[in-house]
C-alpha positions in Angstrom: -5.0 16.6 -6.6 -1.2 15.8 -6.4 -0.2 12.7 -7.9 0.7 9.7 -5.4 4.4 9.1 -5.0 4.5 5.4 -4.5 7.3 3.4 -2.8 7.9 -0.3 -2.8 7.2 -1.7 0.5 10.5 -2.9 2.3 8.7 -6.2 2.9 8.6 -7.1 -0.9 11.1 -9.1 -2.7 13.2 -7.9 -5.3 12.2 -10.8 -7.6 10.0 -10.1 -10.6 6.5 -11.8 -10.1 6.5 -11.8 -6.4 3.9 -10.4 -4.5 4.5 -6.8 -3.8 2.7 -3.6 -2.9 3.5 0.0 -3.0 2.5 2.4 -0.6 2.1 6.3 -1.0 1.8 8.5 2.0 2.5 11.8 0.3 -1.0 13.2 0.0 -2.2 14.6 3.8 -4.7 12.4 5.5 -4.5 9.6 3.0 -2.6 6.3 2.5 -2.7 4.7 -1.1 -1.7 1.3 -1.8 -1.3 -0.7 -5.1 0.1 -3.8 -6.9 3.5 -3.1 -7.9 2.9 -5.5 -10.8 -0.1 -3.5 -12.1 0.9 0.1 -11.6 -1.9 1.2 -13.8 -4.5 -1.0 -11.9 -6.6 -0.2 -9.2 -5.5 1.9 -6.1 -6.7 1.2 -2.6 -7.1 4.4 -0.7 -7.2 4.5 3.1 -7.8 7.5 5.7 -4.7 7.7 7.5 -6.5 7.1 10.8 -7.5 3.6 9.8 -4.2 2.5 8.3 -2.5 1.6 11.2 -5.3 -0.8 12.6 -5.6 -2.2 9.0 -1.8 -2.6 8.5 -1.8 -4.2 12.1 -4.5 -6.7 11.4 -2.9 -7.6 8.2 0.5 -8.3 9.8 -1.1 -10.2 12.7 -3.1 -12.4 10.4 -6.3 -11.3 12.3 -8.3 -10.1 8.9 -10.4 -12.5 7.4 
């Protein structure tokens, strides 16, 4: 399996210590998310088909 190629979210701040996420979309059908401060930590993997609704729910504040 190819390695994920993470990029920092455009919504993340540039200051160290802030809440930042990195997202990888280079693997077909998969979106991977990790904490930019803990790059060796866990990676959340989503099917591409559920990423959009999940992302929209987070942005709208409707996920609990």
